[in-house]
PyMOL CGO cylinders between C-alpha atoms (Angstrom):
from pymol import cmd
from pymol.cgo import CYLINDER

trace = [
    CYLINDER, -164.28, -161.34, 80.32, -167.08, -160.75, 77.82, 0.3, 1, 1, 1, 1, 1, 1,
    CYLINDER, -167.08, -160.75, 77.82, -166.71, -161.70, 74.14, 0.3, 1, 1, 1, 1, 1, 1,
    CYLINDER, -166.71, -161.70, 74.14, -164.35, -159.34, 72.35, 0.3, 1, 1, 1, 1, 1, 1,
    CYLINDER, -164.35, -159.34, 72.35, -166.34, -157.05, 69.99, 0.3, 1, 1, 1, 1, 1, 1,
    CYLINDER, -166.34, -157.05, 69.99, -165.32, -156.34, 66.42, 0.3, 1, 1, 1, 1, 1, 1,
    CYLINDER, -165.32, -156.34, 66.42, -163.74, -153.00, 67.22, 0.3, 1, 1, 1, 1, 1, 1,
    CYLINDER, -163.74, -153.00, 67.22, -161.10, -154.81, 69.29, 0.3, 1, 1, 1, 1, 1, 1,
    CYLINDER, -161.10, -154.81, 69.29, -160.58, -157.67, 66.85, 0.3, 1, 1, 1, 1, 1, 1,
    CYLINDER, -160.58, -157.67, 66.85, -156.89, -156.78, 66.63, 0.3, 1, 1, 1, 1, 1, 1,
    CYLINDER, -156.89, -156.78, 66.63, -156.45, -158.35, 70.09, 0.3, 1, 1, 1, 1, 1, 1,
    CYLINDER, -156.45, -158.35, 70.09, -155.74, -162.02, 70.63, 0.3, 1, 1, 1, 1, 1, 1,
    CYLINDER, -155.74, -162.02, 70.63, -157.34, -163.67, 73.64, 0.3, 1, 1, 1, 1, 1, 1,
    CYLINDER, -157.34, -163.67, 73.64, -154.01, -163.69, 75.48, 0.3, 1, 1, 1, 1, 1, 1,
    CYLINDER, -154.01, -163.69, 75.48, -153.42, -160.02, 74.72, 0.3, 1, 1, 1, 1, 1, 1,
    CYLINDER, -153.42, -160.02, 74.72, -156.91, -159.21, 76.00, 0.3, 1, 1, 1, 1, 1, 1,
    CYLINDER, -156.91, -159.21, 76.00, -156.22, -161.10, 79.22, 0.3, 1, 1, 1, 1, 1, 1,
    CYLINDER, -156.22, -161.10, 79.22, -152.91, -159.31, 79.71, 0.3, 1, 1, 1, 1, 1, 1,
    CYLINDER, -152.91, -159.31, 79.71, -154.53, -155.95, 78.99, 0.3, 1, 1, 1, 1, 1, 1,
    CYLINDER, -154.53, -155.95, 78.99, -157.25, -156.57, 81.57, 0.3, 1, 1, 1, 1, 1, 1,
    CYLINDER, -157.25, -156.57, 81.57, -154.60, -157.44, 84.17, 0.3, 1, 1, 1, 1, 1, 1,
    CYLINDER, -154.60, -157.44, 84.17, -152.61, -154.29, 83.41, 0.3, 1, 1, 1, 1, 1, 1,
    CYLINDER, -152.61, -154.29, 83.41, -155.67, -152.04, 83.73, 0.3, 1, 1, 1, 1, 1, 1,
    CYLINDER, -155.67, -152.04, 83.73, -156.63, -153.63, 87.05, 0.3, 1, 1, 1, 1, 1, 1,
    CYLINDER, -156.63, -153.63, 87.05, -153.09, -153.35, 88.45, 0.3, 1, 1, 1, 1, 1, 1,
    CYLINDER, -153.09, -153.35, 88.45, -152.69, -149.77, 87.28, 0.3, 1, 1, 1, 1, 1, 1,
    CYLINDER, -152.69, -149.77, 87.28, -156.07, -148.85, 88.76, 0.3, 1, 1, 1, 1, 1, 1,
    CYLINDER, -156.07, -148.85, 88.76, -154.85, -150.02, 92.16, 0.3, 1, 1, 1, 1, 1, 1,
    CYLINDER, -154.85, -150.02, 92.16, -151.24, -148.87, 92.11, 0.3, 1, 1, 1, 1, 1, 1,
    CYLINDER, -151.24, -148.87, 92.11, -151.02, -145.93, 89.67, 0.3, 1, 1, 1, 1, 1, 1,
    CYLINDER, -151.02, -145.93, 89.67, -147.55, -147.12, 88.63, 0.3, 1, 1, 1, 1, 1, 1,
    CYLINDER, -147.55, -147.12, 88.63, -146.38, -148.42, 85.23, 0.3, 1, 1, 1, 1, 1, 1,
    CYLINDER, -146.38, -148.42, 85.23, -146.77, -152.18, 85.00, 0.3, 1, 1, 1, 1, 1, 1,
    CYLINDER, -146.77, -152.18, 85.00, -143.71, -154.22, 83.97, 0.3, 1, 1, 1, 1, 1, 1,
    CYLINDER, -143.71, -154.22, 83.97, -143.43, -157.70, 82.46, 0.3, 1, 1, 1, 1, 1, 1,
    CYLINDER, -143.43, -157.70, 82.46, -141.73, -158.77, 85.71, 0.3, 1, 1, 1, 1, 1, 1,
    CYLINDER, -141.73, -158.77, 85.71, -144.76, -157.63, 87.70, 0.3, 1, 1, 1, 1, 1, 1,
    CYLINDER, -144.76, -157.63, 87.70, -147.08, -159.65, 85.47, 0.3, 1, 1, 1, 1, 1, 1,
    CYLINDER, -147.08, -159.65, 85.47, -144.87, -162.74, 85.57, 0.3, 1, 1, 1, 1, 1, 1,
    CYLINDER, -144.87, -162.74, 85.57, -145.09, -162.75, 89.37, 0.3, 1, 1, 1, 1, 1, 1,
    CYLINDER, -145.09, -162.75, 89.37, -148.87, -163.23, 89.33, 0.3, 1, 1, 1, 1, 1, 1,
    CYLINDER, -148.87, -163.23, 89.33, -149.68, -166.78, 90.39, 0.3, 1, 1, 1, 1, 1, 1,
    CYLINDER, -149.68, -166.78, 90.39, -152.50, -167.28, 87.89, 0.3, 1, 1, 1, 1, 1, 1,
    CYLINDER, -152.50, -167.28, 87.89, -150.26, -166.49, 84.92, 0.3, 1, 1, 1, 1, 1, 1,
    CYLINDER, -150.26, -166.49, 84.92, -148.55, -169.40, 83.20, 0.3, 1, 1, 1, 1, 1, 1,
    CYLINDER, -148.55, -169.40, 83.20, -146.89, -167.50, 80.33, 0.3, 1, 1, 1, 1, 1, 1,
    CYLINDER, -146.89, -167.50, 80.33, -143.13, -167.08, 80.25, 0.3, 1, 1, 1, 1, 1, 1,
    CYLINDER, -143.13, -167.08, 80.25, -141.48, -163.70, 80.80, 0.3, 1, 1, 1, 1, 1, 1,
    CYLINDER, -141.48, -163.70, 80.80, -140.36, -163.70, 77.18, 0.3, 1, 1, 1, 1, 1, 1,
    CYLINDER, -140.36, -163.70, 77.18, -143.93, -164.26, 75.99, 0.3, 1, 1, 1, 1, 1, 1,
    CYLINDER, -143.93, -164.26, 75.99, -145.22, -161.46, 78.21, 0.3, 1, 1, 1, 1, 1, 1,
    CYLINDER, -145.22, -161.46, 78.21, -142.53, -159.05, 76.95, 0.3, 1, 1, 1, 1, 1, 1,
    CYLINDER, -142.53, -159.05, 76.95, -143.44, -159.86, 73.37, 0.3, 1, 1, 1, 1, 1, 1,
    CYLINDER, -143.44, -159.86, 73.37, -147.15, -159.29, 74.00, 0.3, 1, 1, 1, 1, 1, 1,
    CYLINDER, -147.15, -159.29, 74.00, -146.45, -155.98, 75.74, 0.3, 1, 1, 1, 1, 1, 1,
    CYLINDER, -146.45, -155.98, 75.74, -144.52, -154.80, 72.70, 0.3, 1, 1, 1, 1, 1, 1,
    CYLINDER, -144.52, -154.80, 72.70, -147.43, -155.85, 70.46, 0.3, 1, 1, 1, 1, 1, 1,
    CYLINDER, -147.43, -155.85, 70.46, -149.94, -154.05, 72.69, 0.3, 1, 1, 1, 1, 1, 1,
    CYLINDER, -149.94, -154.05, 72.69, -147.80, -150.93, 72.58, 0.3, 1, 1, 1, 1, 1, 1,
    CYLINDER, -147.80, -150.93, 72.58, -147.65, -151.08, 68.77, 0.3, 1, 1, 1, 1, 1, 1,
    CYLINDER, -147.65, -151.08, 68.77, -151.44, -151.50, 68.71, 0.3, 1, 1, 1, 1, 1, 1,
    CYLINDER, -151.44, -151.50, 68.71, -151.69, -148.35, 70.90, 0.3, 1, 1, 1, 1, 1, 1,
    CYLINDER, -151.69, -148.35, 70.90, -153.30, -150.06, 73.88, 0.3, 1, 1, 1, 1, 1, 1,
    CYLINDER, -153.30, -150.06, 73.88, -150.28, -149.35, 76.06, 0.3, 1, 1, 1, 1, 1, 1,
    CYLINDER, -150.28, -149.35, 76.06, -147.98, -146.38, 76.52, 0.3, 1, 1, 1, 1, 1, 1,
    CYLINDER, -147.98, -146.38, 76.52, -144.40, -146.59, 77.77, 0.3, 1, 1, 1, 1, 1, 1,
    CYLINDER, -144.40, -146.59, 77.77, -143.55, -143.53, 79.91, 0.3, 1, 1, 1, 1, 1, 1,
    CYLINDER, -143.55, -143.53, 79.91, -140.04, -142.19, 79.65, 0.3, 1, 1, 1, 1, 1, 1,
    CYLINDER, -140.04, -142.19, 79.65, -137.58, -143.52, 82.24, 0.3, 1, 1, 1, 1, 1, 1,
    CYLINDER, -137.58, -143.52, 82.24, -139.93, -146.37, 83.16, 0.3, 1, 1, 1, 1, 1, 1,
    CYLINDER, -139.93, -146.37, 83.16, -139.53, -150.10, 82.70, 0.3, 1, 1, 1, 1, 1, 1,
    CYLINDER, -139.53, -150.10, 82.70, -143.29, -150.56, 82.68, 0.3, 1, 1, 1, 1, 1, 1,
    CYLINDER, -143.29, -150.56, 82.68, -146.27, -149.48, 80.63, 0.3, 1, 1, 1, 1, 1, 1,
    CYLINDER, -146.27, -149.48, 80.63, -149.58, -147.77, 81.36, 0.3, 1, 1, 1, 1, 1, 1,
    CYLINDER, -149.58, -147.77, 81.36, -152.98, -148.20, 79.68, 0.3, 1, 1, 1, 1, 1, 1,
    CYLINDER, -152.98, -148.20, 79.68, -153.98, -145.78, 76.94, 0.3, 1, 1, 1, 1, 1, 1,
    CYLINDER, -153.98, -145.78, 76.94, -157.48, -144.40, 76.43, 0.3, 1, 1, 1, 1, 1, 1,
    CYLINDER, -157.48, -144.40, 76.43, -157.97, -147.21, 73.90, 0.3, 1, 1, 1, 1, 1, 1,
    CYLINDER, -157.97, -147.21, 73.90, -157.17, -149.74, 76.63, 0.3, 1, 1, 1, 1, 1, 1,
    CYLINDER, -157.17, -149.74, 76.63, -159.78, -148.23, 78.94, 0.3, 1, 1, 1, 1, 1, 1,
    CYLINDER, -159.78, -148.23, 78.94, -162.38, -148.38, 76.16, 0.3, 1, 1, 1, 1, 1, 1,
    CYLINDER, -162.38, -148.38, 76.16, -161.63, -152.08, 75.79, 0.3, 1, 1, 1, 1, 1, 1,
    CYLINDER, -161.63, -152.08, 75.79, -161.79, -152.59, 79.56, 0.3, 1, 1, 1, 1, 1, 1,
    CYLINDER, -161.79, -152.59, 79.56, -165.11, -150.76, 79.94, 0.3, 1, 1, 1, 1, 1, 1,
    CYLINDER, -165.11, -150.76, 79.94, -166.75, -152.69, 77.11, 0.3, 1, 1, 1, 1, 1, 1,
    CYLINDER, -166.75, -152.69, 77.11, -165.33, -156.14, 77.83, 0.3, 1, 1, 1, 1, 1, 1,
    CYLINDER, -165.33, -156.14, 77.83, -164.16, -156.42, 81.43, 0.3, 1, 1, 1, 1, 1, 1,
    CYLINDER, -164.16, -156.42, 81.43, -166.36, -154.37, 83.78, 0.3, 1, 1, 1, 1, 1, 1,
    CYLINDER, -166.36, -154.37, 83.78, -168.28, -156.86, 85.89, 0.3, 1, 1, 1, 1, 1, 1,
    CYLINDER, -168.28, -156.86, 85.89, -171.31, -156.56, 88.13, 0.3, 1, 1, 1, 1, 1, 1,
    CYLINDER, -171.31, -156.56, 88.13, -169.88, -156.37, 91.63, 0.3, 1, 1, 1, 1, 1, 1,
    CYLINDER, -169.88, -156.37, 91.63, -171.52, -155.79, 95.00, 0.3, 1, 1, 1, 1, 1, 1,
    CYLINDER, -171.52, -155.79, 95.00, -170.56, -152.87, 97.21, 0.3, 1, 1, 1, 1, 1, 1,
    CYLINDER, -170.56, -152.87, 97.21, -168.79, -153.79, 100.42, 0.3, 1, 1, 1, 1, 1, 1,
    CYLINDER, -168.79, -153.79, 100.42, -170.77, -154.13, 103.64, 0.3, 1, 1, 1, 1, 1, 1,
    CYLINDER, -170.77, -154.13, 103.64, -169.53, -150.89, 105.24, 0.3, 1, 1, 1, 1, 1, 1,
    CYLINDER, -169.53, -150.89, 105.24, -170.63, -148.90, 102.22, 0.3, 1, 1, 1, 1, 1, 1,
    CYLINDER, -170.63, -148.90, 102.22, -173.99, -150.65, 102.06, 0.3, 1, 1, 1, 1, 1, 1,
    CYLINDER, -173.99, -150.65, 102.06, -174.67, -149.79, 105.71, 0.3, 1, 1, 1, 1, 1, 1,
    CYLINDER, -174.67, -149.79, 105.71, -173.61, -146.18, 105.21, 0.3, 1, 1, 1, 1, 1, 1,
    CYLINDER, -173.61, -146.18, 105.21, -175.84, -145.67, 102.17, 0.3, 1, 1, 1, 1, 1, 1,
    CYLINDER, -175.84, -145.67, 102.17, -178.79, -147.36, 103.87, 0.3, 1, 1, 1, 1, 1, 1,
    CYLINDER, -178.79, -147.36, 103.87, -178.21, -145.17, 106.91, 0.3, 1, 1, 1, 1, 1, 1,
    CYLINDER, -178.21, -145.17, 106.91, -178.49, -142.08, 104.73, 0.3, 1, 1, 1, 1, 1, 1,
    CYLINDER, -178.49, -142.08, 104.73, -181.68, -143.43, 103.15, 0.3, 1, 1, 1, 1, 1, 1,
    CYLINDER, -181.68, -143.43, 103.15, -183.26, -144.30, 106.51, 0.3, 1, 1, 1, 1, 1, 1,
    CYLINDER, -183.26, -144.30, 106.51, -182.21, -141.39, 108.69, 0.3, 1, 1, 1, 1, 1, 1,
    CYLINDER, -182.21, -141.39, 108.69, -181.90, -138.36, 106.44, 0.3, 1, 1, 1, 1, 1, 1,
    CYLINDER, -181.90, -138.36, 106.44, -184.74, -136.02, 105.55, 0.3, 1, 1, 1, 1, 1, 1,
    CYLINDER, -184.74, -136.02, 105.55, -185.86, -136.37, 101.96, 0.3, 1, 1, 1, 1, 1, 1,
    CYLINDER, -185.86, -136.37, 101.96, -184.62, -132.91, 100.95, 0.3, 1, 1, 1, 1, 1, 1,
    CYLINDER, -184.62, -132.91, 100.95, -181.09, -133.63, 102.20, 0.3, 1, 1, 1, 1, 1, 1,
    CYLINDER, -181.09, -133.63, 102.20, -180.81, -137.27, 101.18, 0.3, 1, 1, 1, 1, 1, 1,
    CYLINDER, -180.81, -137.27, 101.18, -179.30, -136.76, 97.72, 0.3, 1, 1, 1, 1, 1, 1,
    CYLINDER, -179.30, -136.76, 97.72, -176.68, -134.34, 99.07, 0.3, 1, 1, 1, 1, 1, 1,
    CYLINDER, -176.68, -134.34, 99.07, -175.71, -136.79, 101.80, 0.3, 1, 1, 1, 1, 1, 1,
    CYLINDER, -175.71, -136.79, 101.80, -175.43, -139.54, 99.20, 0.3, 1, 1, 1, 1, 1, 1,
    CYLINDER, -175.43, -139.54, 99.20, -172.88, -137.61, 97.14, 0.3, 1, 1, 1, 1, 1, 1,
    CYLINDER, -172.88, -137.61, 97.14, -170.83, -136.87, 100.25, 0.3, 1, 1, 1, 1, 1, 1,
    CYLINDER, -170.83, -136.87, 100.25, -170.68, -140.59, 100.97, 0.3, 1, 1, 1, 1, 1, 1,
    CYLINDER, -170.68, -140.59, 100.97, -169.90, -141.40, 97.33, 0.3, 1, 1, 1, 1, 1, 1,
    CYLINDER, -169.90, -141.40, 97.33, -167.01, -138.93, 97.30, 0.3, 1, 1, 1, 1, 1, 1,
    CYLINDER, -167.01, -138.93, 97.30, -165.58, -140.39, 100.50, 0.3, 1, 1, 1, 1, 1, 1,
    CYLINDER, -165.58, -140.39, 100.50, -165.81, -144.01, 99.37, 0.3, 1, 1, 1, 1, 1, 1,
    CYLINDER, -165.81, -144.01, 99.37, -164.62, -143.44, 95.81, 0.3, 1, 1, 1, 1, 1, 1,
    CYLINDER, -164.62, -143.44, 95.81, -161.88, -140.93, 96.69, 0.3, 1, 1, 1, 1, 1, 1,
    CYLINDER, -161.88, -140.93, 96.69, -163.19, -138.91, 93.75, 0.3, 1, 1, 1, 1, 1, 1,
    CYLINDER, -163.19, -138.91, 93.75, -165.56, -136.05, 92.98, 0.3, 1, 1, 1, 1, 1, 1,
    CYLINDER, -165.56, -136.05, 92.98, -169.26, -136.84, 93.31, 0.3, 1, 1, 1, 1, 1, 1,
    CYLINDER, -169.26, -136.84, 93.31, -171.74, -134.70, 91.37, 0.3, 1, 1, 1, 1, 1, 1,
    CYLINDER, -171.74, -134.70, 91.37, -175.50, -134.27, 91.55, 0.3, 1, 1, 1, 1, 1, 1,
    CYLINDER, -175.50, -134.27, 91.55, -178.02, -132.56, 89.32, 0.3, 1, 1, 1, 1, 1, 1,
    CYLINDER, -178.02, -132.56, 89.32, -181.57, -131.96, 90.53, 0.3, 1, 1, 1, 1, 1, 1,
    CYLINDER, -181.57, -131.96, 90.53, -184.22, -129.29, 90.13, 0.3, 1, 1, 1, 1, 1, 1,
    CYLINDER, -184.22, -129.29, 90.13, -182.05, -127.36, 87.66, 0.3, 1, 1, 1, 1, 1, 1,
    CYLINDER, -182.05, -127.36, 87.66, -179.23, -127.10, 90.18, 0.3, 1, 1, 1, 1, 1, 1,
    CYLINDER, -179.23, -127.10, 90.18, -175.95, -128.95, 90.36, 0.3, 1, 1, 1, 1, 1, 1,
    CYLINDER, -175.95, -128.95, 90.36, -173.75, -129.80, 93.31, 0.3, 1, 1, 1, 1, 1, 1,
    CYLINDER, -173.75, -129.80, 93.31, -170.32, -131.34, 93.72, 0.3, 1, 1, 1, 1, 1, 1,
    CYLINDER, -170.32, -131.34, 93.72, -168.12, -132.48, 96.56, 0.3, 1, 1, 1, 1, 1, 1,
    CYLINDER, -168.12, -132.48, 96.56, -164.72, -134.14, 96.86, 0.3, 1, 1, 1, 1, 1, 1,
    CYLINDER, -164.72, -134.14, 96.86, -162.59, -131.93, 94.62, 0.3, 1, 1, 1, 1, 1, 1,
    CYLINDER, -162.59, -131.93, 94.62, -159.68, -132.37, 97.03, 0.3, 1, 1, 1, 1, 1, 1,
    CYLINDER, -159.68, -132.37, 97.03, -159.94, -136.14, 96.53, 0.3, 1, 1, 1, 1, 1, 1,
    CYLINDER, -159.94, -136.14, 96.53, -159.44, -135.79, 92.78, 0.3, 1, 1, 1, 1, 1, 1,
    CYLINDER, -159.44, -135.79, 92.78, -156.62, -133.27, 93.04, 0.3, 1, 1, 1, 1, 1, 1,
    CYLINDER, -156.62, -133.27, 93.04, -154.75, -135.56, 95.44, 0.3, 1, 1, 1, 1, 1, 1,
    CYLINDER, -154.75, -135.56, 95.44, -154.47, -138.22, 92.72, 0.3, 1, 1, 1, 1, 1, 1,
    CYLINDER, -154.47, -138.22, 92.72, -151.06, -138.44, 91.00, 0.3, 1, 1, 1, 1, 1, 1,
    CYLINDER, -151.06, -138.44, 91.00, -152.58, -137.63, 87.60, 0.3, 1, 1, 1, 1, 1, 1,
    CYLINDER, -152.58, -137.63, 87.60, -153.44, -134.13, 88.83, 0.3, 1, 1, 1, 1, 1, 1,
    CYLINDER, -153.44, -134.13, 88.83, -150.21, -133.12, 90.53, 0.3, 1, 1, 1, 1, 1, 1,
    CYLINDER, -150.21, -133.12, 90.53, -149.34, -130.21, 88.26, 0.3, 1, 1, 1, 1, 1, 1,
    CYLINDER, -149.34, -130.21, 88.26, -150.70, -126.69, 88.22, 0.3, 1, 1, 1, 1, 1, 1,
    CYLINDER, -150.70, -126.69, 88.22, -152.13, -126.91, 84.71, 0.3, 1, 1, 1, 1, 1, 1,
    CYLINDER, -152.13, -126.91, 84.71, -154.32, -129.89, 85.60, 0.3, 1, 1, 1, 1, 1, 1,
    CYLINDER, -154.32, -129.89, 85.60, -155.46, -128.25, 88.85, 0.3, 1, 1, 1, 1, 1, 1,
    CYLINDER, -155.46, -128.25, 88.85, -156.56, -125.11, 87.00, 0.3, 1, 1, 1, 1, 1, 1,
    CYLINDER, -156.56, -125.11, 87.00, -158.34, -127.12, 84.28, 0.3, 1, 1, 1, 1, 1, 1,
    CYLINDER, -158.34, -127.12, 84.28, -160.29, -129.30, 86.71, 0.3, 1, 1, 1, 1, 1, 1,
    CYLINDER, -160.29, -129.30, 86.71, -161.20, -126.36, 88.94, 0.3, 1, 1, 1, 1, 1, 1,
    CYLINDER, -161.20, -126.36, 88.94, -162.62, -124.48, 85.94, 0.3, 1, 1, 1, 1, 1, 1,
    CYLINDER, -162.62, -124.48, 85.94, -164.69, -127.50, 84.95, 0.3, 1, 1, 1, 1, 1, 1,
    CYLINDER, -164.69, -127.50, 84.95, -166.19, -127.71, 88.43, 0.3, 1, 1, 1, 1, 1, 1,
    CYLINDER, -166.19, -127.71, 88.43, -166.99, -124.00, 88.21, 0.3, 1, 1, 1, 1, 1, 1,
    CYLINDER, -166.99, -124.00, 88.21, -168.92, -124.78, 85.01, 0.3, 1, 1, 1, 1, 1, 1,
    CYLINDER, -168.92, -124.78, 85.01, -170.78, -127.67, 86.61, 0.3, 1, 1, 1, 1, 1, 1,
    CYLINDER, -170.78, -127.67, 86.61, -174.31, -126.33, 86.05, 0.3, 1, 1, 1, 1, 1, 1,
    CYLINDER, -174.31, -126.33, 86.05, -173.85, -126.05, 82.29, 0.3, 1, 1, 1, 1, 1, 1,
    CYLINDER, -173.85, -126.05, 82.29, -172.10, -129.42, 82.02, 0.3, 1, 1, 1, 1, 1, 1,
    CYLINDER, -172.10, -129.42, 82.02, -174.77, -131.27, 84.01, 0.3, 1, 1, 1, 1, 1, 1,
    CYLINDER, -174.77, -131.27, 84.01, -177.59, -129.60, 82.09, 0.3, 1, 1, 1, 1, 1, 1,
    CYLINDER, -177.59, -129.60, 82.09, -176.10, -130.94, 78.86, 0.3, 1, 1, 1, 1, 1, 1,
    CYLINDER, -176.10, -130.94, 78.86, -175.71, -134.38, 80.44, 0.3, 1, 1, 1, 1, 1, 1,
    CYLINDER, -175.71, -134.38, 80.44, -179.37, -134.36, 81.46, 0.3, 1, 1, 1, 1, 1, 1,
    CYLINDER, -179.37, -134.36, 81.46, -180.47, -133.64, 77.88, 0.3, 1, 1, 1, 1, 1, 1,
    CYLINDER, -180.47, -133.64, 77.88, -178.86, -136.82, 76.56, 0.3, 1, 1, 1, 1, 1, 1,
    CYLINDER, -178.86, -136.82, 76.56, -179.06, -139.06, 79.63, 0.3, 1, 1, 1, 1, 1, 1,
    CYLINDER, -179.06, -139.06, 79.63, -180.62, -142.49, 79.24, 0.3, 1, 1, 1, 1, 1, 1,
    CYLINDER, -180.62, -142.49, 79.24, -182.01, -144.73, 81.97, 0.3, 1, 1, 1, 1, 1, 1,
    CYLINDER, -182.01, -144.73, 81.97, -178.88, -146.91, 81.90, 0.3, 1, 1, 1, 1, 1, 1,
    CYLINDER, -178.88, -146.91, 81.90, -175.60, -146.45, 83.71, 0.3, 1, 1, 1, 1, 1, 1,
    CYLINDER, -175.60, -146.45, 83.71, -173.34, -144.38, 81.46, 0.3, 1, 1, 1, 1, 1, 1,
    CYLINDER, -173.34, -144.38, 81.46, -169.53, -144.44, 81.51, 0.3, 1, 1, 1, 1, 1, 1,
    CYLINDER, -169.53, -144.44, 81.51, -167.82, -141.68, 79.55, 0.3, 1, 1, 1, 1, 1, 1,
    CYLINDER, -167.82, -141.68, 79.55, -164.14, -141.22, 78.73, 0.3, 1, 1, 1, 1, 1, 1,
    CYLINDER, -164.14, -141.22, 78.73, -162.16, -139.35, 76.10, 0.3, 1, 1, 1, 1, 1, 1,
    CYLINDER, -162.16, -139.35, 76.10, -163.96, -136.99, 73.76, 0.3, 1, 1, 1, 1, 1, 1,
    CYLINDER, -163.96, -136.99, 73.76, -167.39, -138.12, 74.99, 0.3, 1, 1, 1, 1, 1, 1,
    CYLINDER, -167.39, -138.12, 74.99, -166.59, -137.09, 78.57, 0.3, 1, 1, 1, 1, 1, 1,
    CYLINDER, -166.59, -137.09, 78.57, -167.99, -133.59, 79.23, 0.3, 1, 1, 1, 1, 1, 1,
    CYLINDER, -167.99, -133.59, 79.23, -165.33, -133.08, 81.92, 0.3, 1, 1, 1, 1, 1, 1,
    CYLINDER, -165.33, -133.08, 81.92, -162.43, -133.67, 79.53, 0.3, 1, 1, 1, 1, 1, 1,
    CYLINDER, -162.43, -133.67, 79.53, -160.38, -136.53, 78.16, 0.3, 1, 1, 1, 1, 1, 1,
    CYLINDER, -160.38, -136.53, 78.16, -158.05, -136.81, 81.16, 0.3, 1, 1, 1, 1, 1, 1,
    CYLINDER, -158.05, -136.81, 81.16, -160.85, -138.10, 83.39, 0.3, 1, 1, 1, 1, 1, 1,
    CYLINDER, -160.85, -138.10, 83.39, -163.41, -140.85, 83.61, 0.3, 1, 1, 1, 1, 1, 1,
    CYLINDER, -163.41, -140.85, 83.61, -166.99, -140.30, 84.73, 0.3, 1, 1, 1, 1, 1, 1,
    CYLINDER, -166.99, -140.30, 84.73, -169.90, -142.59, 85.59, 0.3, 1, 1, 1, 1, 1, 1,
    CYLINDER, -169.90, -142.59, 85.59, -173.50, -141.30, 85.57, 0.3, 1, 1, 1, 1, 1, 1,
    CYLINDER, -173.50, -141.30, 85.57, -176.79, -142.77, 86.70, 0.3, 1, 1, 1, 1, 1, 1,
    CYLINDER, -176.79, -142.77, 86.70, -180.32, -141.37, 86.58, 0.3, 1, 1, 1, 1, 1, 1,
    CYLINDER, -180.32, -141.37, 86.58, -182.44, -141.92, 89.68, 0.3, 1, 1, 1, 1, 1, 1,
    CYLINDER, -182.44, -141.92, 89.68, -185.88, -140.42, 89.27, 0.3, 1, 1, 1, 1, 1, 1,
    CYLINDER, -185.88, -140.42, 89.27, -185.39, -136.74, 88.45, 0.3, 1, 1, 1, 1, 1, 1,
    CYLINDER, -185.39, -136.74, 88.45, -181.84, -136.73, 89.82, 0.3, 1, 1, 1, 1, 1, 1,
    CYLINDER, -181.84, -136.73, 89.82, -178.55, -137.50, 88.09, 0.3, 1, 1, 1, 1, 1, 1,
    CYLINDER, -178.55, -137.50, 88.09, -175.65, -138.75, 90.19, 0.3, 1, 1, 1, 1, 1, 1,
    CYLINDER, -175.65, -138.75, 90.19, -172.09, -138.99, 88.91, 0.3, 1, 1, 1, 1, 1, 1,
    CYLINDER, -172.09, -138.99, 88.91, -168.58, -139.94, 89.96, 0.3, 1, 1, 1, 1, 1, 1,
    CYLINDER, -168.58, -139.94, 89.96, -165.70, -138.05, 88.37, 0.3, 1, 1, 1, 1, 1, 1,
    CYLINDER, -165.70, -138.05, 88.37, -162.24, -139.54, 88.78, 0.3, 1, 1, 1, 1, 1, 1,
    CYLINDER, -162.24, -139.54, 88.78, -158.98, -140.18, 86.99, 0.3, 1, 1, 1, 1, 1, 1,
    CYLINDER, -158.98, -140.18, 86.99, -159.08, -142.28, 83.85, 0.3, 1, 1, 1, 1, 1, 1,
    CYLINDER, -159.08, -142.28, 83.85, -157.87, -145.22, 85.95, 0.3, 1, 1, 1, 1, 1, 1,
    CYLINDER, -157.87, -145.22, 85.95, -160.81, -144.99, 88.38, 0.3, 1, 1, 1, 1, 1, 1,
    CYLINDER, -160.81, -144.99, 88.38, -162.42, -148.22, 89.56, 0.3, 1, 1, 1, 1, 1, 1,
    CYLINDER, -162.42, -148.22, 89.56, -165.35, -148.29, 87.14, 0.3, 1, 1, 1, 1, 1, 1,
    CYLINDER, -165.35, -148.29, 87.14, -166.76, -151.49, 88.62, 0.3, 1, 1, 1, 1, 1, 1,
    CYLINDER, -166.76, -151.49, 88.62, -166.90, -150.11, 92.16, 0.3, 1, 1, 1, 1, 1, 1,
    CYLINDER, -166.90, -150.11, 92.16, -168.39, -146.79, 91.09, 0.3, 1, 1, 1, 1, 1, 1,
    CYLINDER, -168.39, -146.79, 91.09, -171.02, -148.45, 88.91, 0.3, 1, 1, 1, 1, 1, 1,
    CYLINDER, -171.02, -148.45, 88.91, -171.94, -150.62, 91.91, 0.3, 1, 1, 1, 1, 1, 1,
    CYLINDER, -171.94, -150.62, 91.91, -172.23, -147.58, 94.20, 0.3, 1, 1, 1, 1, 1, 1,
    CYLINDER, -172.23, -147.58, 94.20, -174.46, -145.67, 91.81, 0.3, 1, 1, 1, 1, 1, 1,
    CYLINDER, -174.46, -145.67, 91.81, -176.62, -148.69, 91.08, 0.3, 1, 1, 1, 1, 1, 1,
    CYLINDER, -176.62, -148.69, 91.08, -177.12, -149.27, 94.80, 0.3, 1, 1, 1, 1, 1, 1,
    CYLINDER, -177.12, -149.27, 94.80, -178.15, -145.66, 95.40, 0.3, 1, 1, 1, 1, 1, 1,
    CYLINDER, -178.15, -145.66, 95.40, -180.53, -145.77, 92.45, 0.3, 1, 1, 1, 1, 1, 1,
    CYLINDER, -180.53, -145.77, 92.45, -182.12, -148.83, 93.98, 0.3, 1, 1, 1, 1, 1, 1,
    CYLINDER, -182.12, -148.83, 93.98, -182.59, -147.04, 97.29, 0.3, 1, 1, 1, 1, 1, 1,
    CYLINDER, -182.59, -147.04, 97.29, -184.22, -144.04, 95.63, 0.3, 1, 1, 1, 1, 1, 1,
    CYLINDER, -184.22, -144.04, 95.63, -186.45, -145.82, 93.09, 0.3, 1, 1, 1, 1, 1, 1,
]
cmd.load_cgo(trace, "trace")
């Protein structure tokens, strides 16, 4: 974990460690995380009573939300902001993905390469992959996103579908403000809405992105986009 910045100074070190664990567990399982679940982790030495107390504190500080009828808690947008700033690490993509991306780079014609990349990104991330190039935008993997539990109601399906229909305008606005660094956007800064997370990278004159639920694996998607940028630059 990186040093805790001033904006998260209300967190103790132990609370920060617990919060990171909860975000990572929820990313994998998409189920509320209970104190019992945390106490079962081998690396944790805190008592169940201590964990319960810290969870209550984190809820009062608005880092956690307790869904109705659930014994566990889920991360809030504030928790994801903390995680993105303090906990996202530089990881390497797995070997199968590396081979697939290199295969696209080596075997695909230049004109089709970017489109094949976003198909592979969508498959590996189980999310929507987007691409903006030459004043045109493309997306693939909408079914991946809509299969996630966060999008299992009609209202969310309609909202996300409309956003994809408006992809050209959204990606044009992203291009205007895009830097050369990897960009992670959530909440009000996310052009696709505050119920999602998105990661963007600029590779030459192209912008690649991964759009997923707020609990997406930011580390893995940053690694994928960084690897593709390296292949194209």
